[in-house]
C-alpha positions in Angstrom: -38.6 67.8 -39.8 -38.3 67.0 -43.2 -40.4 65.3 -46.0 -39.6 61.8 -47.4 -42.8 61.3 -49.4 -45.9 64.0 -50.1 -47.6 62.9 -46.7 -44.8 61.6 -44.7 -42.2 63.8 -43.0 -39.1 62.3 -40.7 -37.9 64.2 -37.7 -34.7 66.0 -36.8 -32.4 62.7 -35.5 -31.0 62.6 -32.2 -27.8 61.4 -31.2 -27.3 60.2 -27.9 -24.0 61.7 -26.1 -23.1 58.0 -25.2 -23.0 56.9 -28.8 -23.5 58.9 -31.9 -23.6 56.4 -34.2 -27.1 55.9 -32.8 -29.9 57.9 -34.7 -33.2 58.3 -33.2 -36.0 59.6 -35.3 -39.9 59.8 -35.3 -42.4 60.6 -38.1 -45.4 63.0 -38.9 -48.2 61.7 -41.6 -50.2 64.1 -43.2 -53.6 62.1 -42.7 -56.8 63.5 -44.5 -58.1 63.6 -41.0 -55.2 65.3 -39.7 -51.6 65.2 -38.9 -50.7 62.2 -37.1 -47.3 61.3 -35.2 -45.2 58.3 -34.6 -42.4 57.6 -31.9 -40.2 60.0 -30.1 -39.9 63.8 -31.5 -37.8 65.8 -29.0 -36.8 68.4 -31.2 -38.4 72.1 -30.5 -37.7 73.0 -33.9 -39.5 70.0 -35.3 -42.6 71.1 -32.9 -42.5 74.5 -34.8 -42.8 72.6 -38.0 -45.5 70.6 -36.8 -47.5 73.9 -35.8 -46.6 75.5 -39.6 -47.8 72.0 -40.7 -51.5 72.6 -39.1 -50.3 70.9 -35.7 -51.1 66.9 -35.0 -54.2 65.3 -33.6 -52.6 62.2 -32.8 -49.4 60.8 -31.0 -48.6 57.1 -31.3 -45.9 55.7 -29.6 -44.3 52.1 -30.8 -43.0 51.2 -27.6 -42.1 53.0 -24.3 -38.5 53.7 -25.2 -40.2 56.6 -27.0 -41.7 58.4 -24.3 -39.6 61.8 -23.2 -40.2 65.4 -22.1 -41.0 66.2 -25.6 -44.2 63.8 -26.3 -45.8 65.9 -23.0 -45.0 69.4 -24.8 -46.9 68.2 -28.0 -49.5 67.3 -26.2 -49.9 70.1 -24.1 -49.0 72.8 -27.2 -51.4 70.9 -29.8 -54.0 69.3 -27.8 -53.1 65.9 -29.2 -54.3 62.9 -28.0 -50.9 60.4 -26.9 -51.6 56.4 -27.4 -49.4 53.9 -26.4 -50.4 50.1 -25.7 -51.6 49.5 -22.1 -48.3 47.3 -21.2 -46.4 50.2 -21.9 -48.3 52.3 -19.6 -46.6 52.4 -16.4 -43.1 52.9 -18.1 -44.7 55.7 -20.5 -46.2 57.2 -17.5 -42.6 58.1 -16.1 -42.3 60.9 -18.6 -45.8 61.7 -19.7 -49.5 60.8 -19.1 -51.0 58.9 -22.3 -55.0 59.8 -23.6 -55.6 56.4 -24.5 -54.2 53.0 -24.3 -54.2 50.2 -26.9 -54.7 46.6 -26.2 -54.9 44.6 -29.1 -55.4 45.4 -33.1 -57.5 48.0 -34.0 -58.5 50.2 -37.2 -58.3 54.0 -37.0 -59.8 56.1 -39.1 -60.8 53.3 -41.4 -57.2 52.9 -42.7 -54.3 53.1 -40.1 -53.9 49.5 -38.8 -52.6 49.2 -35.2 -51.0 45.7 -34.7 -49.9 44.2 -31.5 -46.3 42.9 -32.4 -44.9 42.3 -28.6 -41.3 40.8 -28.4 -39.1 43.9 -28.2 -40.8 45.3 -25.4 -44.2 43.9 -23.8 -46.2 46.5 -25.2 -44.6 47.0 -28.7 -46.7 48.0 -31.2 -46.5 48.4 -35.3 -48.9 50.8 -37.3 -49.2 49.8 -41.2 -50.9 52.5 -43.7 -51.4 52.4 -47.4 -51.0 56.1 -48.4 -53.2 57.5 -51.2 -50.1 58.8 -52.6 -49.0 54.8 -53.8 -46.8 53.6 -51.0 -47.4 51.8 -48.0 -46.0 52.2 -44.6 -44.9 49.9 -42.0 -43.7 51.6 -38.8 -41.7 49.0 -36.5 -40.3 50.8 -33.7 -37.6 48.9 -32.6 -39.2 45.6 -33.5 -37.0 45.0 -36.4 -34.1 47.4 -37.4 -30.7 48.1 -39.1 -27.2 48.0 -37.7 -25.2 49.5 -40.7 -26.4 47.1 -43.2 -27.6 44.0 -41.7 -31.4 43.7 -40.2 -31.6 42.6 -36.9 -33.9 42.4 -33.9 -32.7 43.8 -30.5 -33.8 42.1 -27.3 -33.6 44.3 -23.9 -34.3 43.4 -20.2 -38.0 42.9 -20.7 -37.7 41.4 -24.2 -39.4 38.0 -25.0 -38.2 35.7 -27.5 -41.0 33.9 -28.0 -43.8 36.8 -28.4 -40.8 38.3 -30.8 -40.6 35.5 -33.1 -44.4 35.8 -33.4 -44.2 39.3 -34.3 -41.9 38.6 -37.2 -44.1 36.0 -38.1 -47.1 38.6 -38.6 -44.8 41.0 -40.6 -44.2 38.3 -43.1 -48.0 38.7 -43.5 -47.6 42.5 -44.6 -46.5 43.9 -47.6 -44.9 47.3 -47.1 -42.9 49.5 -49.4 -41.4 51.7 -46.7 -40.0 50.3 -43.0 -39.7 53.2 -40.8 -37.6 52.2 -37.8 -37.2 54.5 -34.6 -33.5 53.7 -33.9 -30.8 52.6 -36.2 -26.9 52.3 -35.7 -25.1 53.8 -38.7 -28.4 53.8 -41.2 -31.1 55.9 -42.0 -34.2 55.2 -40.1 -36.3 54.3 -43.4 -36.0 51.6 -45.7 -37.5 50.9 -49.1 -38.3 47.3 -49.6 -39.8 45.0 -52.7 -41.6 41.6 -51.4 -38.5 39.8 -51.7 -36.4 42.3 -49.9 -38.9 42.2 -47.0 -38.9 38.7 -46.6 -34.9 38.3 -46.6 -34.5 41.4 -44.1 -37.2 39.4 -41.2 -34.9 36.1 -42.2 -32.0 37.8 -41.6 -33.3 39.8 -38.4 -34.3 36.1 -37.2 -30.7 35.0 -37.4 -29.0 37.9 -35.6 -30.8 39.0 -32.7 -28.6 41.4 -30.9 -29.0 41.1 -26.5 -28.5 44.2 -24.5 -28.4 43.9 -20.8 -28.0 47.4 -19.8 -29.4 50.3 -21.1 -32.6 49.7 -23.2 -32.6 52.6 -25.6 -29.5 52.2 -27.3 -28.1 49.6 -29.8 -25.1 47.9 -29.1 -21.7 48.3 -30.7 -20.8 45.3 -33.0 
């Protein structure tokens, strides 16, 4: 793992053997209450860094595609509570058993907003956090992502286009400074944005949906 900001770290990227243009990341937030993990963090070296940085108290999934054997190892090693949306539960449980499920918008620790943003998958969830260091972070999973130089949405077999449109409209009301994505193609998994850039990104993604008919984990090639 490496630091992006004073309180935010990014995991070692995963490059699937099937397509090394795809990059997958997870994140660690150094919250005042304890370290929080977001997304897929499979690399054992990252788990060692998490231990050196004080462990983790919670691990949040943005959607079921992030479930993997590393999540169970993290859960066991740090006794951290794993959270996913209730509509992701059956798929997540093929890899790991969550400790808690989310069903609606919530506020954790008084400053971490949990936002139900279905569409990419039925249980897709986003997380919004205003860092005391000045940046506002939005963890979007794969609800909105980058394909090289363009913003896209990704529709997989269990996606719902109408839900996805409503979730993107929710995004318009937020004012993030940094977008943190789970899976990208040919692009880093984070992007700083101004308000205008953020609204333009949503516009572009709405006009550039990409449909994946096979594997839900990987973005398609052009």
